[in-house]
C-alpha positions in Angstrom: -244.0 -317.0 173.5 -245.8 -313.9 174.9 -244.0 -311.1 176.8 -245.9 -311.6 180.1 -245.1 -315.2 180.1 -241.4 -314.4 179.8 -241.6 -312.1 182.8 -243.2 -314.8 184.8 -240.5 -317.4 184.2 -238.0 -318.4 187.0 -235.1 -317.6 184.8 -236.2 -314.0 184.4 -236.3 -313.6 188.2 -232.8 -315.1 188.5 -231.4 -312.6 186.0 -233.0 -309.6 187.7 -231.6 -310.8 191.1 -228.1 -311.1 189.7 -228.3 -307.7 188.1 -229.4 -305.9 191.3 -226.7 -307.8 193.3 -224.0 -306.7 190.9 -225.3 -303.1 191.0 -225.2 -303.1 194.8 -221.7 -304.5 194.9 -220.2 -301.9 192.5 -222.0 -299.1 194.5 -220.5 -300.2 197.8 -217.0 -300.7 196.3 -217.1 -297.2 194.8 -218.1 -295.6 198.1 -215.2 -297.4 199.9 -212.7 -296.3 197.3 -213.8 -292.7 197.6 -213.5 -292.9 201.4 -209.9 -294.4 201.2 -208.8 -291.7 198.8 -210.1 -289.0 201.0 -208.4 -290.6 204.1 -205.0 -290.8 202.3 -205.3 -287.2 201.2 -206.1 -286.1 204.7 -203.0 -287.9 206.1 -200.8 -286.3 203.5 -202.2 -282.9 204.2 -201.8 -283.5 207.9 -198.1 -284.3 207.5 -197.6 -281.1 205.5 -199.4 -278.9 207.9 -197.9 -280.3 211.1 -195.1 -278.0 212.3 -191.8 -279.5 213.4 -188.7 -277.8 214.8 -185.0 -278.9 214.7 -181.7 -277.6 216.0 -178.4 -278.6 214.5 -174.8 -277.7 214.7 -173.3 -277.6 211.2 -169.8 -276.8 209.9 -169.2 -273.3 208.6 -167.8 -273.0 205.0 -165.7 -270.1 203.9 -165.7 -268.9 200.3 -162.2 -267.4 200.0 -159.1 -267.8 197.8 -157.3 -270.3 200.0 -154.1 -270.1 197.9 -153.7 -266.5 198.7 -155.3 -265.7 202.0 -155.4 -267.3 205.5 -158.5 -266.6 207.7 -158.7 -266.6 211.5 -161.3 -265.7 214.1 -164.3 -267.6 212.7 -166.2 -270.4 214.5 -165.9 -273.9 213.1 -169.6 -274.7 213.7 -172.8 -272.7 213.6 -176.1 -273.4 215.3 -179.1 -273.7 212.9 -182.7 -273.6 214.2 -185.1 -275.0 211.5 -189.0 -275.0 211.7 -191.7 -275.8 209.1 -193.8 -278.6 207.8 -192.9 -281.9 209.5 -192.3 -283.8 206.2 -189.9 -281.2 204.9 -188.0 -280.9 208.2 -187.6 -284.7 208.5 -186.4 -284.9 204.9 -183.9 -282.1 205.5 -182.6 -283.8 208.7 -182.1 -287.1 206.8 -180.3 -285.7 203.8 -178.4 -282.8 205.3 -178.2 -281.4 201.8 -177.7 -277.7 202.8 -174.8 -275.3 203.6 -174.0 -272.4 205.9 -171.3 -270.2 204.5 -169.5 -266.9 204.7 -168.8 -265.2 201.4 -165.3 -263.6 201.6 -164.5 -263.7 197.9 -164.7 -260.0 197.4 -162.8 -259.0 200.6 -159.1 -258.1 201.0 -156.7 -258.3 203.9 -157.9 -256.9 207.2 -160.7 -257.5 209.8 -164.2 -257.8 208.5 -167.7 -258.4 209.9 -169.6 -260.8 207.6 -173.3 -261.9 207.6 -173.6 -265.6 207.2 -175.6 -267.1 204.3 -177.4 -270.4 203.6 -178.2 -272.6 200.6 -180.2 -275.8 200.1 -183.2 -274.9 202.3 -186.8 -275.2 201.1 -188.6 -271.8 200.9 -191.3 -273.2 203.2 -188.8 -273.6 206.0 -187.9 -271.0 208.6 -184.1 -270.9 209.3 -182.4 -269.0 212.1 -178.6 -268.9 212.5 -176.6 -268.4 215.7 -174.4 -266.4 215.2 -175.9 -264.5 212.3 -172.7 -262.5 211.8 -169.0 -263.3 212.4 -165.8 -261.2 212.6 -162.9 -262.6 210.6 -159.3 -261.6 210.0 -158.0 -262.1 206.5 -154.2 -262.0 206.0 -151.7 -263.0 203.3 -150.9 -266.8 203.5 -147.5 -268.4 204.0 -146.3 -272.0 204.4 -143.0 -273.2 205.8 -141.5 -276.6 206.6 -140.2 -277.1 210.2 -138.3 -279.9 212.1 -140.2 -281.5 215.0 -138.6 -281.3 218.5 -139.6 -283.8 221.2 -139.9 -282.5 224.7 -140.3 -284.6 227.9 -139.5 -284.3 231.7 -136.3 -286.2 232.5 -137.3 -286.1 236.2 -140.0 -288.7 235.4 -137.3 -291.3 234.4 -136.5 -293.8 237.1 -133.1 -293.4 238.8 -130.4 -295.4 237.1 -132.1 -295.1 233.7 -131.5 -292.8 230.8 -133.4 -291.9 227.6 -131.9 -292.4 224.2 -132.7 -290.5 221.0 -136.5 -290.4 220.2 -137.7 -291.8 216.9 -140.6 -290.1 215.0 -143.0 -291.2 212.3 -142.1 -288.0 210.4 -139.3 -285.6 211.0 -140.8 -282.4 209.6 -144.2 -280.7 209.5 -145.7 -278.1 207.1 -146.9 -275.0 209.0 -149.4 -272.7 207.3 -150.8 -269.4 208.6 -150.9 -265.7 208.3 -147.6 -264.3 207.1 -147.1 -262.3 210.3 -147.6 -265.3 212.5 -145.3 -267.5 210.4 -142.6 -264.9 210.8 -142.9 -265.3 214.6 -142.6 -269.1 214.4 -139.7 -270.5 216.5 -140.3 -274.2 216.9 -142.8 -277.1 216.5 -142.8 -279.4 219.5 -144.2 -282.8 220.4 -144.7 -282.9 224.2 -144.4 -286.5 225.4 -146.0 -287.0 228.8 -144.0 -289.7 230.5 -145.4 -291.7 233.4 -143.6 -291.4 236.7 -140.6 -293.7 237.2 -140.4 -294.6 233.5 -137.9 -297.4 232.9 -138.7 -298.9 229.5 -139.3 -297.8 226.0 -142.3 -295.4 225.8 -144.3 -294.6 222.6 -147.4 -292.4 222.0 -149.1 -290.4 219.3 -148.6 -286.7 220.2 -150.4 -283.5 219.1 -148.0 -281.0 217.7 -147.7 -277.4 218.7 -146.3 -274.4 216.9 -144.6 -271.9 219.3 -143.0 -268.5 219.2 -139.8 -267.6 220.9 -141.6 -267.0 224.2 -143.2 -270.5 224.0 -146.7 -269.1 223.2 -148.9 -271.2 220.7 -149.5 -269.6 217.3 -152.8 -269.6 215.4 -151.6 -271.7 212.5 -152.4 -275.0 210.8 -150.1 -278.0 210.9 -149.8 -280.9 208.5 -149.7 -283.5 209.9 -151.3 -282.4 213.2 -149.9 -285.4 215.1 -146.8 -287.5 215.2 -146.0 -290.9 216.6 -143.0 -290.7 219.0 -141.1 -293.6 220.5 -138.5 -292.8 223.3 -136.1 -295.6 224.2 -135.3 -295.8 228.0 -132.7 -298.1 229.3 -130.4 -298.6 232.3 -127.7 -295.9 232.4 -124.2 -297.0 231.4 -120.8 -295.3 231.9 -117.1 -296.1 231.7 -114.5 -296.2 234.5 -110.8 -296.8 234.4 -109.5 -299.0 237.3 -106.1 -300.5 238.3 -105.3 -304.2 237.8 -104.6 -306.3 240.8 -102.6 -309.5 239.8 -103.2 -312.5 242.0 -102.1 -316.1 242.0 -104.6 -318.9 242.0 -105.0 -320.7 245.3 -102.2 -318.5 246.8 -99.5 -320.3 244.7 -97.2 -323.0 246.0 -96.7 -323.1 249.8 -93.3 -321.6 250.8 -92.8 -319.8 247.6 -93.1 -316.0 247.0 -94.4 -314.7 243.7 -93.9 -311.3 242.1 -96.3 -310.6 239.2 -96.2 -307.8 236.7 -97.8 -306.8 233.4 -97.5 -304.0 230.9 -101.2 -303.3 231.3 -101.5 -301.2 234.3 -105.3 -300.4 234.1 -108.4 -301.3 232.3 -111.5 -299.5 231.2 -114.9 -301.0 232.4 -118.3 -300.2 231.0 -121.6 -300.7 233.0 -124.3 -299.1 235.0 -123.2 -296.2 237.2 -124.3 -298.0 240.4 -122.2 -301.1 239.5 -119.1 -299.1 238.6 -119.3 -297.1 241.9 -118.6 -300.4 243.7 -115.4 -301.2 241.8 -112.0 -299.5 242.6 -109.7 -302.2 241.1 -109.9 -305.4 239.1 -108.4 -308.7 240.4 -106.9 -310.7 237.6 -105.9 -314.5 238.2 -102.5 -315.5 237.0 -103.9 -317.8 234.3 -105.2 -314.7 232.5 -101.8 -312.9 232.5 -100.7 -314.5 229.2 -103.4 -312.6 227.4 -102.2 -309.4 229.0 -98.4 -309.6 228.1 -97.4 -310.3 231.7 -94.1 -311.4 233.0 -93.7 -313.8 235.8 -90.7 -314.0 238.1 -90.3 -316.5 240.9 -87.8 -316.4 243.7 -87.1 -318.6 246.6 
């Protein structure tokens, strides 16, 4: 078969058509793939170049020998303003894997001004602290154990009721602070705020306070910081001694006179004050005299 005849066959035209179709398909697919890659790269670059700002309040860490020193005067939290690439700021906000601290490890007792430091921030981020510096007082540390005193206003208890002995979830508390402040410590109190006209058991969880002799709070740490207090309140009771008044039942037998006596001349009663105030003597029927060693004499 000659070559020009082969070219003129229908099969040859079909093969050429298929070849050019495949060639066009691969060309278009390659162009789309290249466009997608460029688009993804542009999005990624956009996220990195977009600037984002963030303000946070974070706890302040102290690098100090806690077994030896007690530090006062520092803020518990520090404001941190962060700015930089959006992706980095967002990641930082989600992980919070950073720290703001004051390095006191080389300082001795006394008052010091210290510049705050940070760790865990990417170098591409801009970080500003407020405050940048703090003033702290470092002093020798001391810990003592103290009993807890419960205080409340008795004027808030309803008339006719009295409070019993309060019960506490713990009887003592550990007080830690600067040695000079611990030496001023006079008491640790739990102030129980009673409602007006209290007339039943009252319980609350109360914040403890460490006070000096003048009743001023001291800058110390308490463990535990709170205590559960229960104050029993019940009707007031008292005792009163009253005379016995012996009486016959139904006035005895008509026409007869009775003279009653007993070795028991008085009796002690217990009850509320209001009830006892109404009693001056106790009438005892004759049928009860046997239990009181009485003697009965009858005359015509």
